[in-house]
Structures are given as C-alpha cells and as structure tokens.
LOLUM-24906 format. One record per atom (N, C-alpha, C): atom name; residue number from 1; x, y, z. Coordinates in pm, 1 decimal, m for minus. Example, Ala and Ser with C-alpha at 12.3 -4.5 7.8 and 13.67 -1.06 7.14 Angstrom:
2
drendren atom = N n = 1 xx = 1319.0 yy = m569.0 zz = 780.0
drendren atom = CA n = 1 xx = 1230.0 yy = m450.0 zz = 780.0
drendren atom = C n = 1 xx = 1320.0 yy = m330.0 zz = 780.0
drendren atom = N n = 2 xx = 1285.0 yy = m225.0 zz = 708.0
drendren atom = CA n = 2 xx = 1367.0 yy = m106.0 zz = 714.0
drendren atom = C n = 2 xx = 1290.0 yy = 3.0 zz = 787.0
% end
This chain:
93
drendren atom = N n = 1 xx = 1389.0 yy = m325.8 zz = 1200.6
drendren atom = CA n = 1 xx = 1233.2 yy = m355.0 zz = 1102.7
drendren atom = C n = 1 xx = 1285.4 yy = m392.7 zz = 1011.8
drendren atom = N n = 2 xx = 1363.2 yy = m290.9 zz = 942.4
drendren atom = CA n = 2 xx = 1397.0 yy = m344.3 zz = 797.3
drendren atom = C n = 2 xx = 1441.4 yy = m473.2 zz = 735.7
drendren atom = N n = 3 xx = 1546.1 yy = m506.0 zz = 848.7
drendren atom = CA n = 3 xx = 1628.6 yy = m630.0 zz = 816.9
drendren atom = C n = 3 xx = 1504.8 yy = m733.6 zz = 923.9
drendren atom = N n = 4 xx = 1412.6 yy = m716.1 zz = 934.1
drendren atom = CA n = 4 xx = 1313.7 yy = m840.3 zz = 1029.9
drendren atom = C n = 4 xx = 1253.4 yy = m874.3 zz = 852.2
drendren atom = N n = 5 xx = 1203.4 yy = m770.5 zz = 797.9
drendren atom = CA n = 5 xx = 1055.0 yy = m757.4 zz = 745.5
drendren atom = C n = 5 xx = 1164.8 yy = m810.7 zz = 618.8
drendren atom = N n = 6 xx = 1295.2 yy = m767.6 zz = 605.0
drendren atom = CA n = 6 xx = 1399.3 yy = m828.5 zz = 471.5
drendren atom = C n = 6 xx = 1374.7 yy = m988.7 zz = 503.0
drendren atom = N n = 7 xx = 1424.3 yy = m1050.3 zz = 606.5
drendren atom = CA n = 7 xx = 1390.6 yy = m1203.2 zz = 613.4
drendren atom = C n = 7 xx = 1289.5 yy = m1252.1 zz = 578.7
drendren atom = N n = 8 xx = 1181.8 yy = m1188.8 zz = 637.3
drendren atom = CA n = 8 xx = 1036.7 yy = m1262.6 zz = 678.2
drendren atom = C n = 8 xx = 1056.0 yy = m1216.2 zz = 504.3
drendren atom = N n = 9 xx = 1043.1 yy = m1116.9 zz = 411.2
drendren atom = CA n = 9 xx = 1006.3 yy = m1151.5 zz = 247.8
drendren atom = C n = 9 xx = 1105.8 yy = m1272.1 zz = 170.7
drendren atom = N n = 10 xx = 1211.4 yy = m1235.1 zz = 204.0
drendren atom = CA n = 10 xx = 1348.3 yy = m1379.0 zz = 159.2
drendren atom = C n = 10 xx = 1272.9 yy = m1532.8 zz = 232.7
drendren atom = N n = 11 xx = 1214.6 yy = m1562.4 zz = 326.5
drendren atom = CA n = 11 xx = 1129.7 yy = m1642.8 zz = 351.8
drendren atom = C n = 11 xx = 1006.2 yy = m1699.4 zz = 287.2
drendren atom = N n = 12 xx = 932.7 yy = m1583.2 zz = 301.4
drendren atom = CA n = 12 xx = 827.7 yy = m1581.0 zz = 207.1
drendren atom = C n = 12 xx = 794.7 yy = m1634.0 zz = 15.0
drendren atom = N n = 13 xx = 936.0 yy = m1608.3 zz = 1.1
drendren atom = CA n = 13 xx = 969.4 yy = m1645.7 zz = m152.6
drendren atom = C n = 13 xx = 970.3 yy = m1783.6 zz = m149.0
drendren atom = N n = 14 xx = 997.8 yy = m1861.8 zz = m28.2
drendren atom = CA n = 14 xx = 1004.6 yy = m1977.3 zz = m66.6
drendren atom = C n = 14 xx = 885.8 yy = m2052.4 zz = m53.5
drendren atom = N n = 15 xx = 762.2 yy = m1957.2 zz = m34.0
drendren atom = CA n = 15 xx = 632.1 yy = m2030.7 zz = m15.4
drendren atom = C n = 15 xx = 562.7 yy = m2081.7 zz = m155.3
drendren atom = N n = 16 xx = 495.6 yy = m2150.1 zz = m160.3
drendren atom = CA n = 16 xx = 434.6 yy = m2128.8 zz = m312.9
drendren atom = C n = 16 xx = 353.5 yy = m2013.4 zz = m341.6
drendren atom = N n = 17 xx = 320.1 yy = m1980.9 zz = m452.4
drendren atom = CA n = 17 xx = 248.6 yy = m1873.7 zz = m462.3
drendren atom = C n = 17 xx = 88.2 yy = m1848.8 zz = m387.1
drendren atom = N n = 18 xx = 37.5 yy = m1990.6 zz = m389.1
drendren atom = CA n = 18 xx = m88.1 yy = m1988.1 zz = m343.6
drendren atom = C n = 18 xx = m93.2 yy = m1913.7 zz = m139.7
drendren atom = N n = 19 xx = 15.8 yy = m1997.5 zz = m80.3
drendren atom = CA n = 19 xx = 50.0 yy = m1961.5 zz = 31.4
drendren atom = C n = 19 xx = 112.5 yy = m1815.7 zz = 63.9
drendren atom = N n = 20 xx = 197.1 yy = m1744.1 zz = m43.2
drendren atom = CA n = 20 xx = 208.6 yy = m1614.9 zz = m42.4
drendren atom = C n = 20 xx = 76.3 yy = m1515.1 zz = m100.7
drendren atom = N n = 21 xx = m18.4 yy = m1561.2 zz = m150.1
drendren atom = CA n = 21 xx = m159.6 yy = m1521.7 zz = m181.2
drendren atom = C n = 21 xx = m238.4 yy = m1477.9 zz = m47.2
drendren atom = N n = 22 xx = m226.9 yy = m1623.9 zz = 7.8
drendren atom = CA n = 22 xx = m266.5 yy = m1598.4 zz = 167.3
drendren atom = C n = 22 xx = m222.5 yy = m1523.6 zz = 261.5
drendren atom = N n = 23 xx = m108.1 yy = m1534.9 zz = 241.9
drendren atom = CA n = 23 xx = m46.7 yy = m1417.5 zz = 392.8
drendren atom = C n = 23 xx = m51.6 yy = m1243.8 zz = 316.1
drendren atom = N n = 24 xx = m48.2 yy = m1207.4 zz = 216.6
drendren atom = CA n = 24 xx = m73.3 yy = m1112.9 zz = 136.6
drendren atom = C n = 24 xx = m233.6 yy = m1077.1 zz = 212.4
drendren atom = N n = 25 xx = m314.6 yy = m1171.2 zz = 181.2
drendren atom = CA n = 25 xx = m444.8 yy = m1130.6 zz = 218.7
drendren atom = C n = 25 xx = m470.7 yy = m1121.2 zz = 388.0
drendren atom = N n = 26 xx = m378.8 yy = m1181.2 zz = 417.9
drendren atom = CA n = 26 xx = m411.9 yy = m1219.7 zz = 601.9
drendren atom = C n = 26 xx = m331.2 yy = m1054.7 zz = 675.1
drendren atom = N n = 27 xx = m228.0 yy = m1024.5 zz = 608.2
drendren atom = CA n = 27 xx = m175.4 yy = m902.7 zz = 595.2
drendren atom = C n = 27 xx = m235.8 yy = m799.0 zz = 641.4
drendren atom = N n = 28 xx = m341.4 yy = m783.0 zz = 499.3
drendren atom = CA n = 28 xx = m399.9 yy = m665.1 zz = 422.8
drendren atom = C n = 28 xx = m504.0 yy = m624.7 zz = 515.9
drendren atom = N n = 29 xx = m586.1 yy = m756.3 zz = 553.2
drendren atom = CA n = 29 xx = m696.1 yy = m736.8 zz = 665.1
drendren atom = C n = 29 xx = m629.3 yy = m693.3 zz = 784.3
drendren atom = N n = 30 xx = m521.9 yy = m731.5 zz = 862.4
drendren atom = CA n = 30 xx = m436.4 yy = m729.0 zz = 955.9
drendren atom = C n = 30 xx = m460.9 yy = m559.1 zz = 933.1
drendren atom = N n = 31 xx = m383.4 yy = m503.2 zz = 842.5
drendren atom = CA n = 31 xx = m330.3 yy = m380.2 zz = 822.5
drendren atom = C n = 31 xx = m471.5 yy = m255.5 zz = 808.8
drendren atom = N n = 32 xx = m551.2 yy = m318.1 zz = 752.1
drendren atom = CA n = 32 xx = m707.3 yy = m272.5 zz = 733.6
drendren atom = C n = 32 xx = m718.2 yy = m213.9 zz = 870.3
drendren atom = N n = 33 xx = m775.6 yy = m384.0 zz = 979.5
drendren atom = CA n = 33 xx = m829.2 yy = m370.6 zz = 1086.9
drendren atom = C n = 33 xx = m777.9 yy = m268.6 zz = 1234.6
drendren atom = N n = 34 xx = m609.1 yy = m258.7 zz = 1203.7
drendren atom = CA n = 34 xx = m566.8 yy = m140.1 zz = 1290.2
drendren atom = C n = 34 xx = m575.9 yy = m8.0 zz = 1230.8
drendren atom = N n = 35 xx = m586.1 yy = m0.8 zz = 1086.0
drendren atom = CA n = 35 xx = m606.7 yy = 156.5 zz = 1092.3
drendren atom = C n = 35 xx = m792.9 yy = 190.2 zz = 1087.9
drendren atom = N n = 36 xx = m864.0 yy = 127.0 zz = 1048.9
drendren atom = CA n = 36 xx = m975.2 yy = 124.6 zz = 1082.3
drendren atom = C n = 36 xx = m1024.6 yy = 102.6 zz = 1252.5
drendren atom = N n = 37 xx = m952.3 yy = m12.4 zz = 1307.2
drendren atom = CA n = 37 xx = m1004.0 yy = m38.8 zz = 1450.6
drendren atom = C n = 37 xx = m1154.1 yy = m3.6 zz = 1497.3
drendren atom = N n = 38 xx = m1232.9 yy = m14.8 zz = 1400.0
drendren atom = CA n = 38 xx = m1383.5 yy = m6.8 zz = 1430.4
drendren atom = C n = 38 xx = m1411.9 yy = 130.7 zz = 1434.9
drendren atom = N n = 39 xx = m1357.8 yy = 228.8 zz = 1394.9
drendren atom = CA n = 39 xx = m1377.6 yy = 382.3 zz = 1385.1
drendren atom = C n = 39 xx = m1456.6 yy = 356.5 zz = 1212.1
drendren atom = N n = 40 xx = m1540.4 yy = 541.3 zz = 1172.7
drendren atom = CA n = 40 xx = m1616.6 yy = 552.2 zz = 1046.4
drendren atom = C n = 40 xx = m1486.9 yy = 480.3 zz = 962.6
drendren atom = N n = 41 xx = m1520.8 yy = 514.3 zz = 889.4
drendren atom = CA n = 41 xx = m1473.7 yy = 489.8 zz = 718.4
drendren atom = C n = 41 xx = m1396.4 yy = 626.8 zz = 691.4
drendren atom = N n = 42 xx = m1269.0 yy = 542.1 zz = 698.0
drendren atom = CA n = 42 xx = m1148.9 yy = 690.5 zz = 678.9
drendren atom = C n = 42 xx = m1193.3 yy = 804.7 zz = 554.3
drendren atom = N n = 43 xx = m1245.3 yy = 700.4 zz = 464.7
drendren atom = CA n = 43 xx = m1268.2 yy = 847.5 zz = 350.3
drendren atom = C n = 43 xx = m1396.6 yy = 918.7 zz = 378.6
drendren atom = N n = 44 xx = m1495.9 yy = 877.8 zz = 468.8
drendren atom = CA n = 44 xx = m1607.9 yy = 927.9 zz = 498.0
drendren atom = C n = 44 xx = m1565.7 yy = 1093.2 zz = 592.1
drendren atom = N n = 45 xx = m1504.9 yy = 998.3 zz = 685.4
drendren atom = CA n = 45 xx = m1379.5 yy = 1081.8 zz = 764.6
drendren atom = C n = 45 xx = m1339.3 yy = 1210.9 zz = 713.4
drendren atom = N n = 46 xx = m1253.1 yy = 1165.1 zz = 639.2
drendren atom = CA n = 46 xx = m1189.2 yy = 1257.2 zz = 554.3
drendren atom = C n = 46 xx = m1248.7 yy = 1371.1 zz = 436.4
drendren atom = N n = 47 xx = m1401.1 yy = 1274.3 zz = 405.0
drendren atom = CA n = 47 xx = m1470.3 yy = 1386.4 zz = 298.5
drendren atom = C n = 47 xx = m1524.9 yy = 1516.0 zz = 428.0
drendren atom = N n = 48 xx = m1560.8 yy = 1479.8 zz = 517.4
drendren atom = CA n = 48 xx = m1590.9 yy = 1624.9 zz = 594.6
drendren atom = C n = 48 xx = m1510.4 yy = 1753.6 zz = 584.1
drendren atom = N n = 49 xx = m1415.0 yy = 1706.4 zz = 572.9
drendren atom = CA n = 49 xx = m1277.5 yy = 1882.8 zz = 531.2
drendren atom = C n = 49 xx = m1352.4 yy = 1882.1 zz = 413.9
drendren atom = N n = 50 xx = m1341.8 yy = 2059.6 zz = 345.7
drendren atom = CA n = 50 xx = m1373.8 yy = 2110.8 zz = 246.5
drendren atom = C n = 50 xx = m1217.7 yy = 2050.9 zz = 166.4
drendren atom = N n = 51 xx = m1087.6 yy = 2079.0 zz = 248.5
drendren atom = CA n = 51 xx = m920.1 yy = 2084.1 zz = 165.2
drendren atom = C n = 51 xx = m967.4 yy = 1902.0 zz = 96.4
drendren atom = N n = 52 xx = m990.6 yy = 1822.6 zz = 249.5
drendren atom = CA n = 52 xx = m933.1 yy = 1692.7 zz = 186.1
drendren atom = C n = 52 xx = m1071.7 yy = 1626.4 zz = 100.7
drendren atom = N n = 53 xx = m1185.8 yy = 1686.1 zz = 65.7
drendren atom = CA n = 53 xx = m1270.0 yy = 1673.2 zz = m10.4
drendren atom = C n = 53 xx = m1206.2 yy = 1686.0 zz = m179.0
drendren atom = N n = 54 xx = m1181.6 yy = 1788.6 zz = m191.5
drendren atom = CA n = 54 xx = m1090.4 yy = 1829.5 zz = m329.9
drendren atom = C n = 54 xx = m963.2 yy = 1801.7 zz = m355.3
drendren atom = N n = 55 xx = m901.7 yy = 1712.1 zz = m265.6
drendren atom = CA n = 55 xx = m789.2 yy = 1652.8 zz = m259.5
drendren atom = C n = 55 xx = m831.8 yy = 1493.5 zz = m268.8
drendren atom = N n = 56 xx = m953.5 yy = 1497.0 zz = m234.1
drendren atom = CA n = 56 xx = m967.5 yy = 1295.6 zz = m276.1
drendren atom = C n = 56 xx = m1040.9 yy = 1318.7 zz = m408.0
drendren atom = N n = 57 xx = m1153.1 yy = 1391.4 zz = m432.5
drendren atom = CA n = 57 xx = m1202.2 yy = 1443.2 zz = m569.3
drendren atom = C n = 57 xx = m1061.2 yy = 1445.8 zz = m682.9
drendren atom = N n = 58 xx = m997.0 yy = 1534.4 zz = m672.7
drendren atom = CA n = 58 xx = m866.7 yy = 1511.3 zz = m777.8
drendren atom = C n = 58 xx = m776.9 yy = 1412.5 zz = m768.0
drendren atom = N n = 59 xx = m750.5 yy = 1296.9 zz = m649.1
drendren atom = CA n = 59 xx = m702.7 yy = 1151.5 zz = m686.9
drendren atom = C n = 59 xx = m811.0 yy = 1094.2 zz = m738.1
drendren atom = N n = 60 xx = m908.2 yy = 1069.1 zz = m701.8
drendren atom = CA n = 60 xx = m1001.6 yy = 1005.7 zz = m827.3
drendren atom = C n = 60 xx = m992.7 yy = 1040.0 zz = m948.3
drendren atom = N n = 61 xx = m957.0 yy = 1152.0 zz = m1005.5
drendren atom = CA n = 61 xx = m973.4 yy = 1188.0 zz = m1109.8
drendren atom = C n = 61 xx = m817.8 yy = 1179.5 zz = m1181.6
drendren atom = N n = 62 xx = m744.5 yy = 1164.2 zz = m1120.3
drendren atom = CA n = 62 xx = m581.1 yy = 1121.9 zz = m1202.6
drendren atom = C n = 62 xx = m622.1 yy = 935.3 zz = m1160.6
drendren atom = N n = 63 xx = m721.8 yy = 919.4 zz = m1098.6
drendren atom = CA n = 63 xx = m677.9 yy = 772.5 zz = m1099.6
drendren atom = C n = 63 xx = m785.9 yy = 755.9 zz = m1252.0
drendren atom = N n = 64 xx = m866.1 yy = 840.1 zz = m1264.8
drendren atom = CA n = 64 xx = m965.1 yy = 786.7 zz = m1406.6
drendren atom = C n = 64 xx = m861.4 yy = 815.3 zz = m1507.2
drendren atom = N n = 65 xx = m788.0 yy = 889.2 zz = m1498.1
drendren atom = CA n = 65 xx = m703.5 yy = 935.6 zz = m1612.3
drendren atom = C n = 65 xx = m565.9 yy = 833.5 zz = m1627.4
drendren atom = N n = 66 xx = m583.4 yy = 814.0 zz = m1506.2
drendren atom = CA n = 66 xx = m427.4 yy = 723.5 zz = m1484.8
drendren atom = C n = 66 xx = m328.6 yy = 830.2 zz = m1493.1
drendren atom = N n = 67 xx = m326.9 yy = 878.6 zz = m1441.9
drendren atom = CA n = 67 xx = m217.7 yy = 1001.7 zz = m1443.2
drendren atom = C n = 67 xx = m166.5 yy = 985.4 zz = m1265.7
drendren atom = N n = 68 xx = m18.7 yy = 1043.2 zz = m1269.5
drendren atom = CA n = 68 xx = 25.4 yy = 1110.6 zz = m1131.1
drendren atom = C n = 68 xx = m2.0 yy = 942.2 zz = m1064.0
drendren atom = N n = 69 xx = 9.6 yy = 777.3 zz = m1093.7
drendren atom = CA n = 69 xx = 30.0 yy = 703.2 zz = m1018.5
drendren atom = C n = 69 xx = 137.5 yy = 633.8 zz = m975.8
drendren atom = N n = 70 xx = 175.0 yy = 562.0 zz = m878.7
drendren atom = CA n = 70 xx = 227.8 yy = 508.9 zz = m836.9
drendren atom = C n = 70 xx = 232.3 yy = 332.3 zz = m926.2
drendren atom = N n = 71 xx = 286.6 yy = 288.8 zz = m1020.3
drendren atom = CA n = 71 xx = 298.3 yy = 138.3 zz = m1003.4
drendren atom = C n = 71 xx = 369.7 yy = 33.6 zz = m970.5
drendren atom = N n = 72 xx = 395.1 yy = m48.0 zz = m907.3
drendren atom = CA n = 72 xx = 519.3 yy = m104.8 zz = m850.1
drendren atom = C n = 72 xx = 448.1 yy = m246.6 zz = m877.7
drendren atom = N n = 73 xx = 585.8 yy = m323.1 zz = m1003.2
drendren atom = CA n = 73 xx = 600.3 yy = m490.6 zz = m969.4
drendren atom = C n = 73 xx = 570.0 yy = m565.5 zz = m876.7
drendren atom = N n = 74 xx = 519.6 yy = m655.5 zz = m894.0
drendren atom = CA n = 74 xx = 457.1 yy = m747.0 zz = m746.8
drendren atom = C n = 74 xx = 607.2 yy = m797.6 zz = m714.3
drendren atom = N n = 75 xx = 693.9 yy = m831.9 zz = m789.9
drendren atom = CA n = 75 xx = 843.0 yy = m872.4 zz = m767.8
drendren atom = C n = 75 xx = 901.1 yy = m789.4 zz = m712.2
drendren atom = N n = 76 xx = 870.6 yy = m619.3 zz = m727.3
drendren atom = CA n = 76 xx = 987.6 yy = m517.4 zz = m629.5
drendren atom = C n = 76 xx = 886.0 yy = m519.6 zz = m507.4
drendren atom = N n = 77 xx = 763.1 yy = m563.8 zz = m497.0
drendren atom = CA n = 77 xx = 701.1 yy = m598.8 zz = m345.1
drendren atom = C n = 77 xx = 769.0 yy = m714.4 zz = m228.3
drendren atom = N n = 78 xx = 798.6 yy = m785.9 zz = m340.1
drendren atom = CA n = 78 xx = 877.8 yy = m889.1 zz = m237.1
drendren atom = C n = 78 xx = 1031.4 yy = m821.7 zz = m198.2
drendren atom = N n = 79 xx = 1004.4 yy = m700.5 zz = m232.1
drendren atom = CA n = 79 xx = 1206.7 yy = m712.5 zz = m229.7
drendren atom = C n = 79 xx = 1169.9 yy = m555.4 zz = m174.5
drendren atom = N n = 80 xx = 1173.6 yy = m550.3 zz = 7.1
drendren atom = CA n = 80 xx = 1210.8 yy = m432.4 zz = 65.2
drendren atom = C n = 80 xx = 1256.6 yy = m337.3 zz = 27.8
drendren atom = N n = 81 xx = 1426.5 yy = m319.1 zz = m9.7
drendren atom = CA n = 81 xx = 1521.2 yy = m270.8 zz = m60.2
drendren atom = C n = 81 xx = 1453.1 yy = m114.1 zz = m162.9
drendren atom = N n = 82 xx = 1396.0 yy = m260.9 zz = m279.1
drendren atom = CA n = 82 xx = 1328.5 yy = m197.2 zz = m405.5
drendren atom = C n = 82 xx = 1216.8 yy = m125.8 zz = m375.7
drendren atom = N n = 83 xx = 1118.7 yy = m180.8 zz = m297.4
drendren atom = CA n = 83 xx = 1010.6 yy = m118.4 zz = m243.1
drendren atom = C n = 83 xx = 1030.6 yy = 85.4 zz = m219.7
drendren atom = N n = 84 xx = 1144.7 yy = 50.5 zz = m94.0
drendren atom = CA n = 84 xx = 1162.3 yy = 142.6 zz = m21.6
drendren atom = C n = 84 xx = 1240.7 yy = 235.4 zz = m131.9
drendren atom = N n = 85 xx = 1307.7 yy = 217.5 zz = m260.4
drendren atom = CA n = 85 xx = 1355.6 yy = 310.0 zz = m313.5
drendren atom = C n = 85 xx = 1290.1 yy = 334.5 zz = m424.7
drendren atom = N n = 86 xx = 1179.5 yy = 278.9 zz = m474.4
drendren atom = CA n = 86 xx = 1075.1 yy = 333.8 zz = m579.4
drendren atom = C n = 86 xx = 1014.3 yy = 430.4 zz = m515.3
drendren atom = N n = 87 xx = 946.6 yy = 400.6 zz = m396.8
drendren atom = CA n = 87 xx = 877.2 yy = 489.3 zz = m289.4
drendren atom = C n = 87 xx = 938.4 yy = 635.1 zz = m273.8
drendren atom = N n = 88 xx = 1079.3 yy = 656.9 zz = m284.1
drendren atom = CA n = 88 xx = 1144.6 yy = 714.5 zz = m238.8
drendren atom = C n = 88 xx = 1179.7 yy = 845.5 zz = m370.6
drendren atom = N n = 89 xx = 1170.3 yy = 770.6 zz = m463.9
drendren atom = CA n = 89 xx = 1212.8 yy = 839.9 zz = m615.2
drendren atom = C n = 89 xx = 1030.3 yy = 886.2 zz = m648.5
drendren atom = N n = 90 xx = 928.4 yy = 799.4 zz = m614.6
drendren atom = CA n = 90 xx = 811.4 yy = 914.5 zz = m652.7
drendren atom = C n = 90 xx = 796.6 yy = 999.2 zz = m567.9
drendren atom = N n = 91 xx = 848.9 yy = 1032.8 zz = m451.1
drendren atom = CA n = 91 xx = 828.1 yy = 1115.4 zz = m343.1
drendren atom = C n = 91 xx = 922.7 yy = 1244.2 zz = m399.6
drendren atom = N n = 92 xx = 1031.7 yy = 1200.0 zz = m454.8
drendren atom = CA n = 92 xx = 1084.5 yy = 1337.4 zz = m457.9
drendren atom = C n = 92 xx = 1091.0 yy = 1391.1 zz = m608.0
drendren atom = N n = 93 xx = 979.4 yy = 1344.6 zz = m714.0
drendren atom = CA n = 93 xx = 954.7 yy = 1348.1 zz = m822.5
drendren atom = C n = 93 xx = 878.9 yy = 1500.0 zz = m840.3
% end
C-alpha cells in the first residue's frame, strides 16, 4: 500500500498545482463520504459520551491557544515517508 501511495504521489508531483488541488479535494470528499457514509455527524455521536465530550472540548481549547498541534508543511504531505515520520514523532512525544 505504501509503495502504491508513494508512486501516486510521485506521479501527482508532475501535475499542475491546480490539478493537484483538484485531486486533493476529490480525495478529501471521498474520505469524508467513506467515514460518514450517511450516518450522523461524528462530532454529534462523540459528544454523547461525557468522556469524549470533555476530550473534544479540550482539543478545541488547544486549537484556540495554539497548543499541542501537529503542523505539517504541504510539501511533506506529498512525501509519504516524511509524513509517516512526522506522525510517528508526534505520537512518541
């Protein structure tokens, strides 16, 4: 799977920025459709549990304060190995 994604990213790098943006938007729509597949909004579902509600509220506070965020350079997203390294490092902090 990683090899396939890596090849896809290499081929995508040869496309225009506009084409890359269109592909990225399409992929995001597909991922959202798969995750949501007609069910209620994930946030609504998660907010039902007091523990999840508290966690989500803490995450929102973190975003507002700019704390505990994972930032990624857009060029790194196009590099699967670099993205995996960044996520691995953030998980081990």
